[in-house]
mmCIF file of the N, C-alpha and C atoms, coordinates in Angstrom:
data_MODEL
# 
_entry.id   MODEL 
# 
loop_
_atom_site.group_PDB 
_atom_site.id 
_atom_site.type_symbol 
_atom_site.label_atom_id 
_atom_site.label_alt_id 
_atom_site.label_comp_id 
_atom_site.label_asym_id 
_atom_site.label_entity_id 
_atom_site.label_seq_id 
_atom_site.pdbx_PDB_ins_code 
_atom_site.Cartn_x 
_atom_site.Cartn_y 
_atom_site.Cartn_z 
_atom_site.occupancy 
_atom_site.B_iso_or_equiv 
_atom_site.pdbx_formal_charge 
_atom_site.auth_seq_id 
_atom_site.auth_comp_id 
_atom_site.auth_asym_id 
_atom_site.auth_atom_id 
_atom_site.pdbx_PDB_model_num 
ATOM 1   N N  . MET A 1 1  ? -48.145 -139.318 -51.184 1.00 0.00 ? 1  MET A N  1 
ATOM 2   C CA . MET A 1 1  ? -49.174 -138.918 -50.250 1.00 0.00 ? 1  MET A CA 1 
ATOM 3   C C  . MET A 1 1  ? -49.302 -139.997 -49.170 1.00 0.00 ? 1  MET A C  1 
ATOM 4   N N  . VAL A 1 2  ? -49.423 -139.566 -47.964 1.00 0.00 ? 2  VAL A N  1 
ATOM 5   C CA . VAL A 1 2  ? -49.578 -140.462 -46.836 1.00 0.00 ? 2  VAL A CA 1 
ATOM 6   C C  . VAL A 1 2  ? -51.053 -140.515 -46.458 1.00 0.00 ? 2  VAL A C  1 
ATOM 7   N N  . GLN A 1 3  ? -51.532 -141.713 -46.179 1.00 0.00 ? 3  GLN A N  1 
ATOM 8   C CA . GLN A 1 3  ? -52.916 -141.862 -45.727 1.00 0.00 ? 3  GLN A CA 1 
ATOM 9   C C  . GLN A 1 3  ? -52.902 -142.256 -44.264 1.00 0.00 ? 3  GLN A C  1 
ATOM 10  N N  . SER A 1 4  ? -53.843 -141.703 -43.511 1.00 0.00 ? 4  SER A N  1 
ATOM 11  C CA . SER A 1 4  ? -53.940 -141.997 -42.090 1.00 0.00 ? 4  SER A CA 1 
ATOM 12  C C  . SER A 1 4  ? -55.395 -142.215 -41.707 1.00 0.00 ? 4  SER A C  1 
ATOM 13  N N  . ILE A 1 5  ? -55.584 -143.077 -40.748 1.00 0.00 ? 5  ILE A N  1 
ATOM 14  C CA . ILE A 1 5  ? -56.904 -143.246 -40.159 1.00 0.00 ? 5  ILE A CA 1 
ATOM 15  C C  . ILE A 1 5  ? -56.892 -142.435 -38.868 1.00 0.00 ? 5  ILE A C  1 
ATOM 16  N N  . VAL A 1 6  ? -57.833 -141.508 -38.757 1.00 0.00 ? 6  VAL A N  1 
ATOM 17  C CA . VAL A 1 6  ? -57.870 -140.601 -37.620 1.00 0.00 ? 6  VAL A CA 1 
ATOM 18  C C  . VAL A 1 6  ? -59.207 -140.772 -36.909 1.00 0.00 ? 6  VAL A C  1 
ATOM 19  N N  . ASN A 1 7  ? -59.159 -140.935 -35.606 1.00 0.00 ? 7  ASN A N  1 
ATOM 20  C CA . ASN A 1 7  ? -60.382 -141.013 -34.804 1.00 0.00 ? 7  ASN A CA 1 
ATOM 21  C C  . ASN A 1 7  ? -60.687 -139.631 -34.264 1.00 0.00 ? 7  ASN A C  1 
ATOM 22  N N  . LEU A 1 8  ? -61.838 -139.104 -34.630 1.00 0.00 ? 8  LEU A N  1 
ATOM 23  C CA . LEU A 1 8  ? -62.262 -137.785 -34.185 1.00 0.00 ? 8  LEU A CA 1 
ATOM 24  C C  . LEU A 1 8  ? -63.489 -137.908 -33.300 1.00 0.00 ? 8  LEU A C  1 
ATOM 25  N N  . GLY A 1 9  ? -63.551 -137.021 -32.341 1.00 0.00 ? 9  GLY A N  1 
ATOM 26  C CA . GLY A 1 9  ? -64.756 -136.930 -31.529 1.00 0.00 ? 9  GLY A CA 1 
ATOM 27  C C  . GLY A 1 9  ? -65.826 -136.177 -32.300 1.00 0.00 ? 9  GLY A C  1 
ATOM 28  N N  . GLU A 1 10 ? -67.006 -136.150 -31.744 1.00 0.00 ? 10 GLU A N  1 
ATOM 29  C CA . GLU A 1 10 ? -68.131 -135.475 -32.399 1.00 0.00 ? 10 GLU A CA 1 
ATOM 30  C C  . GLU A 1 10 ? -67.855 -133.980 -32.584 1.00 0.00 ? 10 GLU A C  1 
ATOM 31  N N  . TYR A 1 11 ? -67.286 -133.354 -31.556 1.00 0.00 ? 11 TYR A N  1 
ATOM 32  C CA . TYR A 1 11 ? -66.992 -131.919 -31.629 1.00 0.00 ? 11 TYR A CA 1 
ATOM 33  C C  . TYR A 1 11 ? -65.958 -131.624 -32.710 1.00 0.00 ? 11 TYR A C  1 
ATOM 34  N N  . GLU A 1 12 ? -64.881 -132.414 -32.742 1.00 0.00 ? 12 GLU A N  1 
ATOM 35  C CA . GLU A 1 12 ? -63.825 -132.209 -33.726 1.00 0.00 ? 12 GLU A CA 1 
ATOM 36  C C  . GLU A 1 12 ? -64.358 -132.395 -35.144 1.00 0.00 ? 12 GLU A C  1 
ATOM 37  N N  . ASP A 1 13 ? -65.255 -133.379 -35.320 1.00 0.00 ? 13 ASP A N  1 
ATOM 38  C CA . ASP A 1 13 ? -65.869 -133.613 -36.626 1.00 0.00 ? 13 ASP A CA 1 
ATOM 39  C C  . ASP A 1 13 ? -66.698 -132.403 -37.053 1.00 0.00 ? 13 ASP A C  1 
ATOM 40  N N  . ARG A 1 14 ? -67.427 -131.820 -36.109 1.00 0.00 ? 14 ARG A N  1 
ATOM 41  C CA . ARG A 1 14 ? -68.217 -130.617 -36.412 1.00 0.00 ? 14 ARG A CA 1 
ATOM 42  C C  . ARG A 1 14 ? -67.319 -129.455 -36.824 1.00 0.00 ? 14 ARG A C  1 
ATOM 43  N N  . VAL A 1 15 ? -66.204 -129.300 -36.094 1.00 0.00 ? 15 VAL A N  1 
ATOM 44  C CA . VAL A 1 15 ? -65.277 -128.211 -36.417 1.00 0.00 ? 15 VAL A CA 1 
ATOM 45  C C  . VAL A 1 15 ? -64.734 -128.385 -37.837 1.00 0.00 ? 15 VAL A C  1 
ATOM 46  N N  . LEU A 1 16 ? -64.338 -129.599 -38.186 1.00 0.00 ? 16 LEU A N  1 
ATOM 47  C CA . LEU A 1 16 ? -63.841 -129.837 -39.548 1.00 0.00 ? 16 LEU A CA 1 
ATOM 48  C C  . LEU A 1 16 ? -64.918 -129.562 -40.595 1.00 0.00 ? 16 LEU A C  1 
ATOM 49  N N  . THR A 1 17 ? -66.138 -129.920 -40.301 1.00 0.00 ? 17 THR A N  1 
ATOM 50  C CA . THR A 1 17 ? -67.242 -129.659 -41.228 1.00 0.00 ? 17 THR A CA 1 
ATOM 51  C C  . THR A 1 17 ? -67.440 -128.154 -41.413 1.00 0.00 ? 17 THR A C  1 
ATOM 52  N N  . ILE A 1 18 ? -67.333 -127.408 -40.336 1.00 0.00 ? 18 ILE A N  1 
ATOM 53  C CA . ILE A 1 18 ? -67.463 -125.942 -40.418 1.00 0.00 ? 18 ILE A CA 1 
ATOM 54  C C  . ILE A 1 18 ? -66.316 -125.351 -41.220 1.00 0.00 ? 18 ILE A C  1 
ATOM 55  N N  . VAL A 1 19 ? -65.087 -125.797 -40.958 1.00 0.00 ? 19 VAL A N  1 
ATOM 56  C CA . VAL A 1 19 ? -63.919 -125.304 -41.702 1.00 0.00 ? 19 VAL A CA 1 
ATOM 57  C C  . VAL A 1 19 ? -64.085 -125.631 -43.179 1.00 0.00 ? 19 VAL A C  1 
ATOM 58  N N  . LYS A 1 20 ? -64.500 -126.843 -43.468 1.00 0.00 ? 20 LYS A N  1 
ATOM 59  C CA . LYS A 1 20 ? -64.726 -127.278 -44.850 1.00 0.00 ? 20 LYS A CA 1 
ATOM 60  C C  . LYS A 1 20 ? -65.718 -126.362 -45.559 1.00 0.00 ? 20 LYS A C  1 
ATOM 61  N N  . GLY A 1 21 ? -66.830 -126.071 -44.910 1.00 0.00 ? 21 GLY A N  1 
ATOM 62  C CA . GLY A 1 21 ? -67.849 -125.216 -45.510 1.00 0.00 ? 21 GLY A CA 1 
ATOM 63  C C  . GLY A 1 21 ? -67.432 -123.763 -45.614 1.00 0.00 ? 21 GLY A C  1 
ATOM 64  N N  . LYS A 1 22 ? -66.812 -123.250 -44.565 1.00 0.00 ? 22 LYS A N  1 
ATOM 65  C CA . LYS A 1 22 ? -66.441 -121.837 -44.527 1.00 0.00 ? 22 LYS A CA 1 
ATOM 66  C C  . LYS A 1 22 ? -65.415 -121.482 -45.595 1.00 0.00 ? 22 LYS A C  1 
ATOM 67  N N  . PHE A 1 23 ? -64.477 -122.394 -45.850 1.00 0.00 ? 23 PHE A N  1 
ATOM 68  C CA . PHE A 1 23 ? -63.414 -122.094 -46.800 1.00 0.00 ? 23 PHE A CA 1 
ATOM 69  C C  . PHE A 1 23 ? -63.610 -122.786 -48.148 1.00 0.00 ? 23 PHE A C  1 
ATOM 70  N N  . GLY A 1 24 ? -64.766 -123.384 -48.347 1.00 0.00 ? 24 GLY A N  1 
ATOM 71  C CA . GLY A 1 24 ? -65.099 -123.976 -49.636 1.00 0.00 ? 24 GLY A CA 1 
ATOM 72  C C  . GLY A 1 24 ? -64.209 -125.138 -50.031 1.00 0.00 ? 24 GLY A C  1 
ATOM 73  N N  . LEU A 1 25 ? -63.859 -125.966 -49.069 1.00 0.00 ? 25 LEU A N  1 
ATOM 74  C CA . LEU A 1 25 ? -62.984 -127.097 -49.352 1.00 0.00 ? 25 LEU A CA 1 
ATOM 75  C C  . LEU A 1 25 ? -63.802 -128.289 -49.829 1.00 0.00 ? 25 LEU A C  1 
ATOM 76  N N  . LYS A 1 26 ? -63.169 -129.183 -50.587 1.00 0.00 ? 26 LYS A N  1 
ATOM 77  C CA . LYS A 1 26 ? -63.875 -130.306 -51.202 1.00 0.00 ? 26 LYS A CA 1 
ATOM 78  C C  . LYS A 1 26 ? -64.246 -131.401 -50.213 1.00 0.00 ? 26 LYS A C  1 
ATOM 79  N N  . ASN A 1 27 ? -63.336 -131.679 -49.266 1.00 0.00 ? 27 ASN A N  1 
ATOM 80  C CA . ASN A 1 27 ? -63.599 -132.774 -48.333 1.00 0.00 ? 27 ASN A CA 1 
ATOM 81  C C  . ASN A 1 27 ? -62.910 -132.492 -47.003 1.00 0.00 ? 27 ASN A C  1 
ATOM 82  N N  . LYS A 1 28 ? -63.122 -133.393 -46.042 1.00 0.00 ? 28 LYS A N  1 
ATOM 83  C CA . LYS A 1 28 ? -62.546 -133.189 -44.708 1.00 0.00 ? 28 LYS A CA 1 
ATOM 84  C C  . LYS A 1 28 ? -61.033 -133.349 -44.709 1.00 0.00 ? 28 LYS A C  1 
ATOM 85  N N  . SER A 1 29 ? -60.513 -134.111 -45.640 1.00 0.00 ? 29 SER A N  1 
ATOM 86  C CA . SER A 1 29 ? -59.065 -134.238 -45.765 1.00 0.00 ? 29 SER A CA 1 
ATOM 87  C C  . SER A 1 29 ? -58.441 -132.882 -46.087 1.00 0.00 ? 29 SER A C  1 
ATOM 88  N N  . ASP A 1 30 ? -59.076 -132.141 -46.993 1.00 0.00 ? 30 ASP A N  1 
ATOM 89  C CA . ASP A 1 30 ? -58.610 -130.788 -47.306 1.00 0.00 ? 30 ASP A CA 1 
ATOM 90  C C  . ASP A 1 30 ? -58.742 -129.880 -46.088 1.00 0.00 ? 30 ASP A C  1 
ATOM 91  N N  . ALA A 1 31 ? -59.796 -130.077 -45.310 1.00 0.00 ? 31 ALA A N  1 
ATOM 92  C CA . ALA A 1 31 ? -60.000 -129.269 -44.100 1.00 0.00 ? 31 ALA A CA 1 
ATOM 93  C C  . ALA A 1 31 ? -58.908 -129.552 -43.082 1.00 0.00 ? 31 ALA A C  1 
ATOM 94  N N  . VAL A 1 32 ? -58.540 -130.820 -42.915 1.00 0.00 ? 32 VAL A N  1 
ATOM 95  C CA . VAL A 1 32 ? -57.455 -131.169 -41.995 1.00 0.00 ? 32 VAL A CA 1 
ATOM 96  C C  . VAL A 1 32 ? -56.155 -130.527 -42.464 1.00 0.00 ? 32 VAL A C  1 
ATOM 97  N N  . ASN A 1 33 ? -55.857 -130.616 -43.752 1.00 0.00 ? 33 ASN A N  1 
ATOM 98  C CA . ASN A 1 33 ? -54.640 -129.996 -44.291 1.00 0.00 ? 33 ASN A CA 1 
ATOM 99  C C  . ASN A 1 33 ? -54.645 -128.487 -44.084 1.00 0.00 ? 33 ASN A C  1 
ATOM 100 N N  . PHE A 1 34 ? -55.801 -127.861 -44.266 1.00 0.00 ? 34 PHE A N  1 
ATOM 101 C CA . PHE A 1 34 ? -55.923 -126.416 -44.065 1.00 0.00 ? 34 PHE A CA 1 
ATOM 102 C C  . PHE A 1 34 ? -55.632 -126.042 -42.614 1.00 0.00 ? 34 PHE A C  1 
ATOM 103 N N  . VAL A 1 35 ? -56.226 -126.799 -41.682 1.00 0.00 ? 35 VAL A N  1 
ATOM 104 C CA . VAL A 1 35 ? -56.019 -126.524 -40.255 1.00 0.00 ? 35 VAL A CA 1 
ATOM 105 C C  . VAL A 1 35 ? -54.544 -126.699 -39.892 1.00 0.00 ? 35 VAL A C  1 
ATOM 106 N N  . ILE A 1 36 ? -53.913 -127.729 -40.413 1.00 0.00 ? 36 ILE A N  1 
ATOM 107 C CA . ILE A 1 36 ? -52.491 -127.956 -40.136 1.00 0.00 ? 36 ILE A CA 1 
ATOM 108 C C  . ILE A 1 36 ? -51.649 -126.816 -40.678 1.00 0.00 ? 36 ILE A C  1 
ATOM 109 N N  . ASN A 1 37 ? -51.941 -126.346 -41.885 1.00 0.00 ? 37 ASN A N  1 
ATOM 110 C CA . ASN A 1 37 ? -51.182 -125.227 -42.465 1.00 0.00 ? 37 ASN A CA 1 
ATOM 111 C C  . ASN A 1 37 ? -51.364 -123.955 -41.656 1.00 0.00 ? 37 ASN A C  1 
ATOM 112 N N  . GLN A 1 38 ? -52.582 -123.699 -41.170 1.00 0.00 ? 38 GLN A N  1 
ATOM 113 C CA . GLN A 1 38 ? -52.822 -122.526 -40.337 1.00 0.00 ? 38 GLN A CA 1 
ATOM 114 C C  . GLN A 1 38 ? -52.054 -122.633 -39.023 1.00 0.00 ? 38 GLN A C  1 
ATOM 115 N N  . PHE A 1 39 ? -52.033 -123.812 -38.430 1.00 0.00 ? 39 PHE A N  1 
ATOM 116 C CA . PHE A 1 39 ? -51.295 -124.041 -37.193 1.00 0.00 ? 39 PHE A CA 1 
ATOM 117 C C  . PHE A 1 39 ? -49.815 -123.753 -37.415 1.00 0.00 ? 39 PHE A C  1 
ATOM 118 N N  . GLU A 1 40 ? -49.296 -124.227 -38.531 1.00 0.00 ? 40 GLU A N  1 
ATOM 119 C CA . GLU A 1 40 ? -47.881 -124.013 -38.833 1.00 0.00 ? 40 GLU A CA 1 
ATOM 120 C C  . GLU A 1 40 ? -47.569 -122.525 -38.963 1.00 0.00 ? 40 GLU A C  1 
ATOM 121 N N  . LYS A 1 41 ? -48.402 -121.794 -39.667 1.00 0.00 ? 41 LYS A N  1 
ATOM 122 C CA . LYS A 1 41 ? -48.162 -120.371 -39.886 1.00 0.00 ? 41 LYS A CA 1 
ATOM 123 C C  . LYS A 1 41 ? -48.217 -119.565 -38.590 1.00 0.00 ? 41 LYS A C  1 
ATOM 124 N N  . GLU A 1 42 ? -49.149 -119.914 -37.716 1.00 0.00 ? 42 GLU A N  1 
ATOM 125 C CA . GLU A 1 42 ? -49.376 -119.110 -36.526 1.00 0.00 ? 42 GLU A CA 1 
ATOM 126 C C  . GLU A 1 42 ? -48.556 -119.518 -35.318 1.00 0.00 ? 42 GLU A C  1 
ATOM 127 N N  . LEU A 1 43 ? -48.262 -120.804 -35.176 1.00 0.00 ? 43 LEU A N  1 
ATOM 128 C CA . LEU A 1 43 ? -47.662 -121.250 -33.926 1.00 0.00 ? 43 LEU A CA 1 
ATOM 129 C C  . LEU A 1 43 ? -46.224 -121.759 -34.047 1.00 0.00 ? 43 LEU A C  1 
ATOM 130 N N  . LEU A 1 44 ? -45.871 -122.271 -35.191 1.00 0.00 ? 44 LEU A N  1 
ATOM 131 C CA . LEU A 1 44 ? -44.515 -122.774 -35.331 1.00 0.00 ? 44 LEU A CA 1 
ATOM 132 C C  . LEU A 1 44 ? -43.596 -121.646 -35.773 1.00 0.00 ? 44 LEU A C  1 
ATOM 133 N N  . GLU A 1 45 ? -42.351 -121.744 -35.390 1.00 0.00 ? 45 GLU A N  1 
ATOM 134 C CA . GLU A 1 45 ? -41.393 -120.708 -35.723 1.00 0.00 ? 45 GLU A CA 1 
ATOM 135 C C  . GLU A 1 45 ? -41.056 -120.763 -37.213 1.00 0.00 ? 45 GLU A C  1 
ATOM 136 N N  . PRO A 1 46 ? -41.286 -119.671 -37.924 1.00 0.00 ? 46 PRO A N  1 
ATOM 137 C CA . PRO A 1 46 ? -40.995 -119.688 -39.363 1.00 0.00 ? 46 PRO A CA 1 
ATOM 138 C C  . PRO A 1 46 ? -39.493 -119.665 -39.624 1.00 0.00 ? 46 PRO A C  1 
ATOM 139 N N  . GLU A 1 47 ? -39.111 -120.211 -40.743 1.00 0.00 ? 47 GLU A N  1 
ATOM 140 C CA . GLU A 1 47 ? -37.713 -120.191 -41.129 1.00 0.00 ? 47 GLU A CA 1 
ATOM 141 C C  . GLU A 1 47 ? -37.375 -118.808 -41.684 1.00 0.00 ? 47 GLU A C  1 
ATOM 142 N N  . LEU A 1 48 ? -36.204 -118.319 -41.332 1.00 0.00 ? 48 LEU A N  1 
ATOM 143 C CA . LEU A 1 48 ? -35.809 -117.002 -41.812 1.00 0.00 ? 48 LEU A CA 1 
ATOM 144 C C  . LEU A 1 48 ? -35.409 -117.067 -43.281 1.00 0.00 ? 48 LEU A C  1 
ATOM 145 N N  . ARG A 1 49 ? -35.764 -116.022 -44.008 1.00 0.00 ? 49 ARG A N  1 
ATOM 146 C CA . ARG A 1 49 ? -35.379 -115.959 -45.407 1.00 0.00 ? 49 ARG A CA 1 
ATOM 147 C C  . ARG A 1 49 ? -33.867 -115.790 -45.505 1.00 0.00 ? 49 ARG A C  1 
ATOM 148 N N  . PRO A 1 50 ? -33.237 -116.412 -46.494 1.00 0.00 ? 50 PRO A N  1 
ATOM 149 C CA . PRO A 1 50 ? -31.775 -116.337 -46.627 1.00 0.00 ? 50 PRO A CA 1 
ATOM 150 C C  . PRO A 1 50 ? -31.243 -114.907 -46.736 1.00 0.00 ? 50 PRO A C  1 
ATOM 151 N N  . GLU A 1 51 ? -31.972 -114.024 -47.416 1.00 0.00 ? 51 GLU A N  1 
ATOM 152 C CA . GLU A 1 51 ? -31.499 -112.645 -47.560 1.00 0.00 ? 51 GLU A CA 1 
ATOM 153 C C  . GLU A 1 51 ? -31.520 -111.909 -46.224 1.00 0.00 ? 51 GLU A C  1 
ATOM 154 N N  . TYR A 1 52 ? -32.484 -112.252 -45.367 1.00 0.00 ? 52 TYR A N  1 
ATOM 155 C CA . TYR A 1 52 ? -32.545 -111.638 -44.037 1.00 0.00 ? 52 TYR A CA 1 
ATOM 156 C C  . TYR A 1 52 ? -31.379 -112.113 -43.176 1.00 0.00 ? 52 TYR A C  1 
ATOM 157 N N  . VAL A 1 53 ? -31.085 -113.411 -43.235 1.00 0.00 ? 53 VAL A N  1 
ATOM 158 C CA . VAL A 1 53 ? -29.957 -113.963 -42.476 1.00 0.00 ? 53 VAL A CA 1 
ATOM 159 C C  . VAL A 1 53 ? -28.663 -113.296 -42.924 1.00 0.00 ? 53 VAL A C  1 
ATOM 160 N N  . LYS A 1 54 ? -28.511 -113.116 -44.227 1.00 0.00 ? 54 LYS A N  1 
ATOM 161 C CA . LYS A 1 54 ? -27.304 -112.468 -44.775 1.00 0.00 ? 54 LYS A CA 1 
ATOM 162 C C  . LYS A 1 54 ? -27.200 -111.025 -44.269 1.00 0.00 ? 54 LYS A C  1 
ATOM 163 N N  . LYS A 1 55 ? -28.311 -110.321 -44.245 1.00 0.00 ? 55 LYS A N  1 
ATOM 164 C CA . LYS A 1 55 ? -28.329 -108.939 -43.775 1.00 0.00 ? 55 LYS A CA 1 
ATOM 165 C C  . LYS A 1 55 ? -27.922 -108.848 -42.306 1.00 0.00 ? 55 LYS A C  1 
ATOM 166 N N  . ILE A 1 56 ? -28.455 -109.734 -41.473 1.00 0.00 ? 56 ILE A N  1 
ATOM 167 C CA . ILE A 1 56 ? -28.116 -109.743 -40.047 1.00 0.00 ? 56 ILE A CA 1 
ATOM 168 C C  . ILE A 1 56 ? -26.645 -110.067 -39.849 1.00 0.00 ? 56 ILE A C  1 
ATOM 169 N N  . ARG A 1 57 ? -26.126 -111.034 -40.606 1.00 0.00 ? 57 ARG A N  1 
ATOM 170 C CA . ARG A 1 57 ? -24.691 -111.381 -40.485 1.00 0.00 ? 57 ARG A CA 1 
ATOM 171 C C  . ARG A 1 57 ? -23.800 -110.217 -40.885 1.00 0.00 ? 57 ARG A C  1 
ATOM 172 N N  . ASN A 1 58 ? -24.200 -109.451 -41.898 1.00 0.00 ? 58 ASN A N  1 
ATOM 173 C CA . ASN A 1 58 ? -23.434 -108.272 -42.288 1.00 0.00 ? 58 ASN A CA 1 
ATOM 174 C C  . ASN A 1 58 ? -23.439 -107.226 -41.181 1.00 0.00 ? 58 ASN A C  1 
ATOM 175 N N  . ILE A 1 59 ? -24.579 -107.032 -40.555 1.00 0.00 ? 59 ILE A N  1 
ATOM 176 C CA . ILE A 1 59 ? -24.666 -106.080 -39.451 1.00 0.00 ? 59 ILE A CA 1 
ATOM 177 C C  . ILE A 1 59 ? -23.780 -106.529 -38.297 1.00 0.00 ? 59 ILE A C  1 
ATOM 178 N N  . GLU A 1 60 ? -23.778 -107.826 -38.001 1.00 0.00 ? 60 GLU A N  1 
ATOM 179 C CA . GLU A 1 60 ? -22.931 -108.340 -36.920 1.00 0.00 ? 60 GLU A CA 1 
ATOM 180 C C  . GLU A 1 60 ? -21.447 -108.118 -37.228 1.00 0.00 ? 60 GLU A C  1 
ATOM 181 N N  . LYS A 1 61 ? -21.054 -108.309 -38.473 1.00 0.00 ? 61 LYS A N  1 
ATOM 182 C CA . LYS A 1 61 ? -19.645 -108.128 -38.862 1.00 0.00 ? 61 LYS A CA 1 
ATOM 183 C C  . LYS A 1 61 ? -19.218 -106.666 -38.764 1.00 0.00 ? 61 LYS A C  1 
ATOM 184 N N  . LYS A 1 62 ? -20.108 -105.757 -39.143 1.00 0.00 ? 62 LYS A N  1 
ATOM 185 C CA . LYS A 1 62 ? -19.770 -104.334 -39.147 1.00 0.00 ? 62 LYS A CA 1 
ATOM 186 C C  . LYS A 1 62 ? -19.778 -103.727 -37.753 1.00 0.00 ? 62 LYS A C  1 
ATOM 187 N N  . GLY A 1 63 ? -20.347 -104.417 -36.809 1.00 0.00 ? 63 GLY A N  1 
ATOM 188 C CA . GLY A 1 63 ? -20.315 -103.941 -35.432 1.00 0.00 ? 63 GLY A CA 1 
ATOM 189 C C  . GLY A 1 63 ? -21.324 -102.861 -35.109 1.00 0.00 ? 63 GLY A C  1 
ATOM 190 N N  . LYS A 1 64 ? -22.487 -102.913 -35.686 1.00 0.00 ? 64 LYS A N  1 
ATOM 191 C CA . LYS A 1 64 ? -23.506 -101.914 -35.390 1.00 0.00 ? 64 LYS A CA 1 
ATOM 192 C C  . LYS A 1 64 ? -24.242 -102.198 -34.089 1.00 0.00 ? 64 LYS A C  1 
ATOM 193 N N  . PHE A 1 65 ? -23.944 -103.340 -33.479 1.00 0.00 ? 65 PHE A N  1 
ATOM 194 C CA . PHE A 1 65 ? -24.552 -103.666 -32.196 1.00 0.00 ? 65 PHE A CA 1 
ATOM 195 C C  . PHE A 1 65 ? -23.683 -103.104 -31.083 1.00 0.00 ? 65 PHE A C  1 
ATOM 196 N N  . LYS A 1 66 ? -24.313 -102.689 -30.031 1.00 0.00 ? 66 LYS A N  1 
ATOM 197 C CA . LYS A 1 66 ? -23.592 -102.148 -28.894 1.00 0.00 ? 66 LYS A CA 1 
ATOM 198 C C  . LYS A 1 66 ? -23.909 -103.003 -27.686 1.00 0.00 ? 66 LYS A C  1 
ATOM 199 N N  . THR A 1 67 ? -22.905 -103.361 -26.924 1.00 0.00 ? 67 THR A N  1 
ATOM 200 C CA . THR A 1 67 ? -23.127 -104.175 -25.736 1.00 0.00 ? 67 THR A CA 1 
ATOM 201 C C  . THR A 1 67 ? -23.040 -103.290 -24.492 1.00 0.00 ? 67 THR A C  1 
ATOM 202 N N  . TYR A 1 68 ? -23.776 -103.695 -23.485 1.00 0.00 ? 68 TYR A N  1 
ATOM 203 C CA . TYR A 1 68 ? -23.813 -102.953 -22.234 1.00 0.00 ? 68 TYR A CA 1 
ATOM 204 C C  . TYR A 1 68 ? -23.452 -103.899 -21.096 1.00 0.00 ? 68 TYR A C  1 
ATOM 205 N N  . LYS A 1 69 ? -22.714 -103.362 -20.133 1.00 0.00 ? 69 LYS A N  1 
ATOM 206 C CA . LYS A 1 69 ? -22.318 -104.169 -18.994 1.00 0.00 ? 69 LYS A CA 1 
ATOM 207 C C  . LYS A 1 69 ? -23.421 -104.267 -17.950 1.00 0.00 ? 69 LYS A C  1 
ATOM 208 N N  . SER A 1 70 ? -24.288 -103.263 -17.946 1.00 0.00 ? 70 SER A N  1 
ATOM 209 C CA . SER A 1 70 ? -25.371 -103.279 -16.975 1.00 0.00 ? 70 SER A CA 1 
ATOM 210 C C  . SER A 1 70 ? -26.588 -102.570 -17.546 1.00 0.00 ? 70 SER A C  1 
ATOM 211 N N  . LEU A 1 71 ? -27.693 -102.767 -16.904 1.00 0.00 ? 71 LEU A N  1 
ATOM 212 C CA . LEU A 1 71 ? -28.929 -102.128 -17.312 1.00 0.00 ? 71 LEU A CA 1 
ATOM 213 C C  . LEU A 1 71 ? -28.863 -100.618 -17.106 1.00 0.00 ? 71 LEU A C  1 
ATOM 214 N N  . SER A 1 72 ? -28.147 -100.193 -16.090 1.00 0.00 ? 72 SER A N  1 
ATOM 215 C CA . SER A 1 72 ? -28.026 -98.754  -15.844 1.00 0.00 ? 72 SER A CA 1 
ATOM 216 C C  . SER A 1 72 ? -27.237 -98.070  -16.964 1.00 0.00 ? 72 SER A C  1 
ATOM 217 N N  . ASP A 1 73 ? -26.248 -98.753  -17.536 1.00 0.00 ? 73 ASP A N  1 
ATOM 218 C CA . ASP A 1 73 ? -25.521 -98.187  -18.678 1.00 0.00 ? 73 ASP A CA 1 
ATOM 219 C C  . ASP A 1 73 ? -26.440 -98.026  -19.884 1.00 0.00 ? 73 ASP A C  1 
ATOM 220 N N  . LEU A 1 74 ? -27.301 -99.001  -20.103 1.00 0.00 ? 74 LEU A N  1 
ATOM 221 C CA . LEU A 1 74 ? -28.261 -98.908  -21.198 1.00 0.00 ? 74 LEU A CA 1 
ATOM 222 C C  . LEU A 1 74 ? -29.215 -97.741  -20.967 1.00 0.00 ? 74 LEU A C  1 
ATOM 223 N N  . ARG A 1 75 ? -29.705 -97.597  -19.753 1.00 0.00 ? 75 ARG A N  1 
ATOM 224 C CA . ARG A 1 75 ? -30.629 -96.483  -19.437 1.00 0.00 ? 75 ARG A CA 1 
ATOM 225 C C  . ARG A 1 75 ? -29.966 -95.144  -19.675 1.00 0.00 ? 75 ARG A C  1 
ATOM 226 N N  . LYS A 1 76 ? -28.707 -95.004  -19.253 1.00 0.00 ? 76 LYS A N  1 
ATOM 227 C CA . LYS A 1 76 ? -27.974 -93.750  -19.463 1.00 0.00 ? 76 LYS A CA 1 
ATOM 228 C C  . LYS A 1 76 ? -27.860 -93.434  -20.943 1.00 0.00 ? 76 LYS A C  1 
ATOM 229 N N  . ASP A 1 77 ? -27.549 -94.456  -21.747 1.00 0.00 ? 77 ASP A N  1 
ATOM 230 C CA . ASP A 1 77 ? -27.389 -94.240  -23.191 1.00 0.00 ? 77 ASP A CA 1 
ATOM 231 C C  . ASP A 1 77 ? -28.720 -93.840  -23.824 1.00 0.00 ? 77 ASP A C  1 
ATOM 232 N N  . ILE A 1 78 ? -29.821 -94.456  -23.384 1.00 0.00 ? 78 ILE A N  1 
ATOM 233 C CA . ILE A 1 78 ? -31.134 -94.129  -23.922 1.00 0.00 ? 78 ILE A CA 1 
ATOM 234 C C  . ILE A 1 78 ? -31.540 -92.703  -23.516 1.00 0.00 ? 78 ILE A C  1 
ATOM 235 N N  . GLU A 1 79 ? -31.286 -92.333  -22.284 1.00 0.00 ? 79 GLU A N  1 
ATOM 236 C CA . GLU A 1 79 ? -31.660 -91.005  -21.802 1.00 0.00 ? 79 GLU A CA 1 
ATOM 237 C C  . GLU A 1 79 ? -30.856 -89.905  -22.475 1.00 0.00 ? 79 GLU A C  1 
ATOM 238 N N  . ASN A 1 80 ? -29.628 -90.210  -22.860 1.00 0.00 ? 80 ASN A N  1 
ATOM 239 C CA . ASN A 1 80 ? -28.764 -89.206  -23.482 1.00 0.00 ? 80 ASN A CA 1 
ATOM 240 C C  . ASN A 1 80 ? -28.842 -89.222  -24.997 1.00 0.00 ? 80 ASN A C  1 
ATOM 241 N N  . ALA A 1 81 ? -29.715 -90.017  -25.562 1.00 0.00 ? 81 ALA A N  1 
ATOM 242 C CA . ALA A 1 81 ? -29.821 -90.115  -27.031 1.00 0.00 ? 81 ALA A CA 1 
ATOM 243 C C  . ALA A 1 81 ? -30.460 -88.895  -27.629 1.00 0.00 ? 81 ALA A C  1 
# 
């Protein structure tokens, strides 16, 4: 476990206190960890599951993707579908 000294403003301290109370956390350290985990889930790019990567690679090998030389070719294909 890593320990850090963090300087918080009054507003940030209030927010952590609210998060702590709202989610029933034991202390502000747990609240900081909770906020970081939420940030990770919502804003950082998640890692793809290995089975999904395998599925996409199989689709790429089988050639189910179609390439278009221009946007008008794509429109024609969509209109004639």
